[in-house]
MARLUM-952776 format. One record per residue (C-alpha): y, z, x; residue in one letter; residue number from 0. Coordinates in steps of 0.001 Angstrom, whole numbers. Layout:
N
<node><north>Y</north><up>Z</up><east>X</east><resn>A</resn><resi>NUM</resi></node>
...
***
This chain:
157
<node><north>87619</north><up>113164</up><east>66238</east><resn>M</resn><resi>0</resi></node>
<node><north>85353</north><up>113546</up><east>63255</east><resn>S</resn><resi>1</resi></node>
<node><north>82770</north><up>111162</up><east>61838</east><resn>D</resn><resi>2</resi></node>
<node><north>85434</north><up>109688</up><east>59586</east><resn>T</resn><resi>3</resi></node>
<node><north>88422</north><up>107990</up><east>61109</east><resn>L</resn><resi>4</resi></node>
<node><north>91866</north><up>107679</up><east>59629</east><resn>S</resn><resi>5</resi></node>
<node><north>92722</north><up>104730</up><east>61868</east><resn>S</resn><resi>6</resi></node>
<node><north>90282</north><up>103386</up><east>64436</east><resn>P</resn><resi>7</resi></node>
<node><north>91687</north><up>101784</up><east>67579</east><resn>P</resn><resi>8</resi></node>
<node><north>92622</north><up>98130</up><east>67433</east><resn>S</resn><resi>9</resi></node>
<node><north>90459</north><up>95511</up><east>69094</east><resn>Q</resn><resi>10</resi></node>
<node><north>93359</north><up>94898</up><east>71513</east><resn>A</resn><resi>11</resi></node>
<node><north>93289</north><up>98576</up><east>72595</east><resn>Q</resn><resi>12</resi></node>
<node><north>89544</north><up>98431</up><east>73143</east><resn>L</resn><resi>13</resi></node>
<node><north>89848</north><up>95154</up><east>75055</east><resn>D</resn><resi>14</resi></node>
<node><north>92468</north><up>96709</up><east>77377</east><resn>R</resn><resi>15</resi></node>
<node><north>90205</north><up>99715</up><east>77950</east><resn>F</resn><resi>16</resi></node>
<node><north>87248</north><up>97460</up><east>78800</east><resn>A</resn><resi>17</resi></node>
<node><north>89320</north><up>95219</up><east>81058</east><resn>E</resn><resi>18</resi></node>
<node><north>90433</north><up>98241</up><east>83078</east><resn>G</resn><resi>19</resi></node>
<node><north>86791</north><up>98984</up><east>83797</east><resn>F</resn><resi>20</resi></node>
<node><north>85902</north><up>95339</up><east>84359</east><resn>N</resn><resi>21</resi></node>
<node><north>88586</north><up>95076</up><east>87051</east><resn>Q</resn><resi>22</resi></node>
<node><north>87490</north><up>98294</up><east>88785</east><resn>S</resn><resi>23</resi></node>
<node><north>85835</north><up>98138</up><east>92190</east><resn>L</resn><resi>24</resi></node>
<node><north>82815</north><up>99961</up><east>90814</east><resn>T</resn><resi>25</resi></node>
<node><north>81962</north><up>97465</up><east>88079</east><resn>L</resn><resi>26</resi></node>
<node><north>82803</north><up>94482</up><east>90256</east><resn>R</resn><resi>27</resi></node>
<node><north>80473</north><up>95893</up><east>92943</east><resn>H</resn><resi>28</resi></node>
<node><north>77612</north><up>96376</up><east>90492</east><resn>F</resn><resi>29</resi></node>
<node><north>78361</north><up>93095</up><east>88743</east><resn>G</resn><resi>30</resi></node>
<node><north>78483</north><up>94739</up><east>85289</east><resn>A</resn><resi>31</resi></node>
<node><north>80918</north><up>93986</up><east>82460</east><resn>R</resn><resi>32</resi></node>
<node><north>81924</north><up>96055</up><east>79429</east><resn>M</resn><resi>33</resi></node>
<node><north>83071</north><up>94990</up><east>75975</east><resn>S</resn><resi>34</resi></node>
<node><north>83498</north><up>96381</up><east>72465</east><resn>F</resn><resi>35</resi></node>
<node><north>82312</north><up>93640</up><east>70082</east><resn>P</resn><resi>36</resi></node>
<node><north>83985</north><up>94025</up><east>66694</east><resn>E</resn><resi>37</resi></node>
<node><north>85003</north><up>97566</up><east>67700</east><resn>G</resn><resi>38</resi></node>
<node><north>81613</north><up>98884</up><east>66570</east><resn>R</resn><resi>39</resi></node>
<node><north>79638</north><up>99391</up><east>69769</east><resn>K</resn><resi>40</resi></node>
<node><north>79907</north><up>99462</up><east>73532</east><resn>V</resn><resi>41</resi></node>
<node><north>78163</north><up>96597</up><east>75280</east><resn>V</resn><resi>42</resi></node>
<node><north>77518</north><up>96614</up><east>79013</east><resn>V</resn><resi>43</resi></node>
<node><north>76041</north><up>93485</up><east>80511</east><resn>T</resn><resi>44</resi></node>
<node><north>74601</north><up>92821</up><east>83916</east><resn>L</resn><resi>45</resi></node>
<node><north>74705</north><up>89019</up><east>83806</east><resn>P</resn><resi>46</resi></node>
<node><north>73034</north><up>88631</up><east>87201</east><resn>E</resn><resi>47</resi></node>
<node><north>70374</north><up>91025</up><east>88408</east><resn>V</resn><resi>48</resi></node>
<node><north>70722</north><up>91041</up><east>92199</east><resn>K</resn><resi>49</resi></node>
<node><north>68056</north><up>91873</up><east>94791</east><resn>P</resn><resi>50</resi></node>
<node><north>69717</north><up>95238</up><east>95478</east><resn>E</resn><resi>51</resi></node>
<node><north>69266</north><up>96185</up><east>91796</east><resn>H</resn><resi>52</resi></node>
<node><north>65507</north><up>95708</up><east>91990</east><resn>R</resn><resi>53</resi></node>
<node><north>62717</north><up>97897</up><east>93294</east><resn>G</resn><resi>54</resi></node>
<node><north>61475</north><up>99873</up><east>90311</east><resn>G</resn><resi>55</resi></node>
<node><north>57869</north><up>100986</up><east>90835</east><resn>L</resn><resi>56</resi></node>
<node><north>57839</north><up>98997</up><east>94070</east><resn>G</resn><resi>57</resi></node>
<node><north>58095</north><up>95755</up><east>92074</east><resn>T</resn><resi>58</resi></node>
<node><north>60818</north><up>93277</up><east>91190</east><resn>S</resn><resi>59</resi></node>
<node><north>61759</north><up>95370</up><east>88138</east><resn>A</resn><resi>60</resi></node>
<node><north>65274</north><up>96835</up><east>88069</east><resn>V</resn><resi>61</resi></node>
<node><north>65365</north><up>100292</up><east>89658</east><resn>N</resn><resi>62</resi></node>
<node><north>65616</north><up>103230</up><east>87248</east><resn>G</resn><resi>63</resi></node>
<node><north>68733</north><up>104527</up><east>88989</east><resn>G</resn><resi>64</resi></node>
<node><north>70511</north><up>101314</up><east>88108</east><resn>M</resn><resi>65</resi></node>
<node><north>69370</north><up>101633</up><east>84490</east><resn>L</resn><resi>66</resi></node>
<node><north>70683</north><up>105213</up><east>84432</east><resn>A</resn><resi>67</resi></node>
<node><north>74065</north><up>104021</up><east>85727</east><resn>A</resn><resi>68</resi></node>
<node><north>74282</north><up>101371</up><east>82993</east><resn>L</resn><resi>69</resi></node>
<node><north>73378</north><up>103929</up><east>80328</east><resn>F</resn><resi>70</resi></node>
<node><north>75920</north><up>106421</up><east>81713</east><resn>D</resn><resi>71</resi></node>
<node><north>78666</north><up>103813</up><east>81531</east><resn>L</resn><resi>72</resi></node>
<node><north>77793</north><up>102687</up><east>78006</east><resn>A</resn><resi>73</resi></node>
<node><north>77170</north><up>106144</up><east>76494</east><resn>I</resn><resi>74</resi></node>
<node><north>80108</north><up>107660</up><east>78374</east><resn>G</resn><resi>75</resi></node>
<node><north>82535</north><up>105128</up><east>76895</east><resn>C</resn><resi>76</resi></node>
<node><north>81483</north><up>105470</up><east>73249</east><resn>T</resn><resi>77</resi></node>
<node><north>84357</north><up>107895</up><east>72447</east><resn>P</resn><resi>78</resi></node>
<node><north>86741</north><up>104978</up><east>73070</east><resn>A</resn><resi>79</resi></node>
<node><north>85449</north><up>103543</up><east>69782</east><resn>L</resn><resi>80</resi></node>
<node><north>87394</north><up>106387</up><east>68154</east><resn>R</resn><resi>81</resi></node>
<node><north>90254</north><up>106961</up><east>70601</east><resn>D</resn><resi>82</resi></node>
<node><north>90485</north><up>105051</up><east>73889</east><resn>P</resn><resi>83</resi></node>
<node><north>93460</north><up>107124</up><east>75059</east><resn>T</resn><resi>84</resi></node>
<node><north>91565</north><up>110410</up><east>75540</east><resn>R</resn><resi>85</resi></node>
<node><north>89625</north><up>111435</up><east>78623</east><resn>R</resn><resi>86</resi></node>
<node><north>85878</north><up>111772</up><east>78234</east><resn>C</resn><resi>87</resi></node>
<node><north>82868</north><up>112456</up><east>80415</east><resn>A</resn><resi>88</resi></node>
<node><north>79118</north><up>112229</up><east>79971</east><resn>T</resn><resi>89</resi></node>
<node><north>77568</north><up>115698</up><east>79747</east><resn>M</resn><resi>90</resi></node>
<node><north>73923</north><up>114814</up><east>79176</east><resn>Q</resn><resi>91</resi></node>
<node><north>71640</north><up>111775</up><east>79202</east><resn>L</resn><resi>92</resi></node>
<node><north>68021</north><up>111577</up><east>78094</east><resn>S</resn><resi>93</resi></node>
<node><north>66295</north><up>108302</up><east>78914</east><resn>M</resn><resi>94</resi></node>
<node><north>62957</north><up>106842</up><east>77903</east><resn>S</resn><resi>95</resi></node>
<node><north>61671</north><up>103919</up><east>79937</east><resn>F</resn><resi>96</resi></node>
<node><north>59382</north><up>101835</up><east>77739</east><resn>E</resn><resi>97</resi></node>
<node><north>58627</north><up>98825</up><east>79939</east><resn>R</resn><resi>98</resi></node>
<node><north>59778</north><up>97500</up><east>83305</east><resn>P</resn><resi>99</resi></node>
<node><north>63201</north><up>95868</up><east>83078</east><resn>A</resn><resi>100</resi></node>
<node><north>62587</north><up>92441</up><east>84542</east><resn>T</resn><resi>101</resi></node>
<node><north>64319</north><up>89097</up><east>84351</east><resn>G</resn><resi>102</resi></node>
<node><north>67666</north><up>87832</up><east>85542</east><resn>D</resn><resi>103</resi></node>
<node><north>70051</north><up>89786</up><east>83254</east><resn>S</resn><resi>104</resi></node>
<node><north>70311</north><up>93049</up><east>81318</east><resn>L</resn><resi>105</resi></node>
<node><north>72202</north><up>94074</up><east>78202</east><resn>H</resn><resi>106</resi></node>
<node><north>72975</north><up>97624</up><east>76998</east><resn>V</resn><resi>107</resi></node>
<node><north>74276</north><up>98447</up><east>73514</east><resn>E</resn><resi>108</resi></node>
<node><north>75563</north><up>101945</up><east>72704</east><resn>A</resn><resi>109</resi></node>
<node><north>76774</north><up>103417</up><east>69401</east><resn>V</resn><resi>110</resi></node>
<node><north>78072</north><up>106753</up><east>68204</east><resn>I</resn><resi>111</resi></node>
<node><north>75489</north><up>108604</up><east>66146</east><resn>D</resn><resi>112</resi></node>
<node><north>77831</north><up>111461</up><east>65150</east><resn>H</resn><resi>113</resi></node>
<node><north>80323</north><up>113863</up><east>66613</east><resn>G</resn><resi>114</resi></node>
<node><north>83264</north><up>116146</up><east>66214</east><resn>G</resn><resi>115</resi></node>
<node><north>86685</north><up>116475</up><east>67815</east><resn>P</resn><resi>116</resi></node>
<node><north>85390</north><up>117327</up><east>71304</east><resn>T</resn><resi>117</resi></node>
<node><north>81774</north><up>116150</up><east>71407</east><resn>T</resn><resi>118</resi></node>
<node><north>80171</north><up>112786</up><east>70696</east><resn>V</resn><resi>119</resi></node>
<node><north>76432</north><up>112179</up><east>70344</east><resn>F</resn><resi>120</resi></node>
<node><north>75495</north><up>108587</up><east>71111</east><resn>A</resn><resi>121</resi></node>
<node><north>72441</north><up>106418</up><east>71606</east><resn>S</resn><resi>122</resi></node>
<node><north>71798</north><up>103202</up><east>73480</east><resn>A</resn><resi>123</resi></node>
<node><north>69131</north><up>100654</up><east>74175</east><resn>R</resn><resi>124</resi></node>
<node><north>68651</north><up>98392</up><east>77170</east><resn>L</resn><resi>125</resi></node>
<node><north>67338</north><up>94880</up><east>76687</east><resn>L</resn><resi>126</resi></node>
<node><north>66026</north><up>92417</up><east>79251</east><resn>D</resn><resi>127</resi></node>
<node><north>66906</north><up>88722</up><east>79403</east><resn>S</resn><resi>128</resi></node>
<node><north>64207</north><up>87989</up><east>76806</east><resn>E</resn><resi>129</resi></node>
<node><north>65769</north><up>90439</up><east>74324</east><resn>G</resn><resi>130</resi></node>
<node><north>62965</north><up>92990</up><east>74701</east><resn>R</resn><resi>131</resi></node>
<node><north>63892</north><up>96674</up><east>74568</east><resn>V</resn><resi>132</resi></node>
<node><north>62978</north><up>98162</up><east>77956</east><resn>C</resn><resi>133</resi></node>
<node><north>64581</north><up>101587</up><east>77692</east><resn>A</resn><resi>134</resi></node>
<node><north>66413</north><up>103875</up><east>75274</east><resn>R</resn><resi>135</resi></node>
<node><north>68901</north><up>106635</up><east>75865</east><resn>C</resn><resi>136</resi></node>
<node><north>70549</north><up>109460</up><east>73983</east><resn>Q</resn><resi>137</resi></node>
<node><north>73585</north><up>111211</up><east>75350</east><resn>G</resn><resi>138</resi></node>
<node><north>76299</north><up>113760</up><east>74780</east><resn>V</resn><resi>139</resi></node>
<node><north>79890</north><up>113062</up><east>75772</east><resn>V</resn><resi>140</resi></node>
<node><north>82720</north><up>115588</up><east>76047</east><resn>R</resn><resi>141</resi></node>
<node><north>86105</north><up>114421</up><east>74768</east><resn>V</resn><resi>142</resi></node>
<node><north>89281</north><up>115984</up><east>76111</east><resn>S</resn><resi>143</resi></node>
<node><north>92629</north><up>116438</up><east>74408</east><resn>T</resn><resi>144</resi></node>
<node><north>94273</north><up>115021</up><east>77561</east><resn>K</resn><resi>145</resi></node>
<node><north>95077</north><up>111328</up><east>77939</east><resn>P</resn><resi>146</resi></node>
<node><north>93748</north><up>109233</up><east>80826</east><resn>W</resn><resi>147</resi></node>
<node><north>95880</north><up>109681</up><east>83935</east><resn>A</resn><resi>148</resi></node>
<node><north>96137</north><up>105904</up><east>84435</east><resn>A</resn><resi>149</resi></node>
<node><north>97312</north><up>105145</up><east>80894</east><resn>G</resn><resi>150</resi></node>
<node><north>95128</north><up>102696</up><east>78965</east><resn>D</resn><resi>151</resi></node>
<node><north>92099</north><up>102910</up><east>81234</east><resn>S</resn><resi>152</resi></node>
<node><north>89960</north><up>105592</up><east>82861</east><resn>P</resn><resi>153</resi></node>
<node><north>89120</north><up>103197</up><east>85723</east><resn>A</resn><resi>154</resi></node>
<node><north>90657</north><up>104608</up><east>88889</east><resn>T</resn><resi>155</resi></node>
<node><north>89688</north><up>102043</up><east>91508</east><resn>N</resn><resi>156</resi></node>
***
């Protein structure tokens, strides 16, 4: 898994990977959805911010723990842009909160910055419903040589 790819995954492979997550109990519980537009980035949307997502700084802003979970999902799935069949796990996240995340929806976009066969360095930004950047994240993801146990998707529930 180097910076140059001989054959990137097809959009159909990426769509299957995302759908496995989208059908998982975890994402359905949180209300988040994942996609890979044009096979170039990971997009995680929270189309409806619920009351249980709020509480940051004692306000109606989305809680930082929820933002961290969205970043972990987006950054942690960036290796799928190169090979959705291999297991991967987030090793490190560094987040910067720039403004309270308010509004009725959130949108995270993550891309691979660079990487090698077993490590991917990625970055992401979180936007509110007005399109304002509220937070940024950089992360490191470990990529295994083993395939996902469930086949096309790492989602287990």
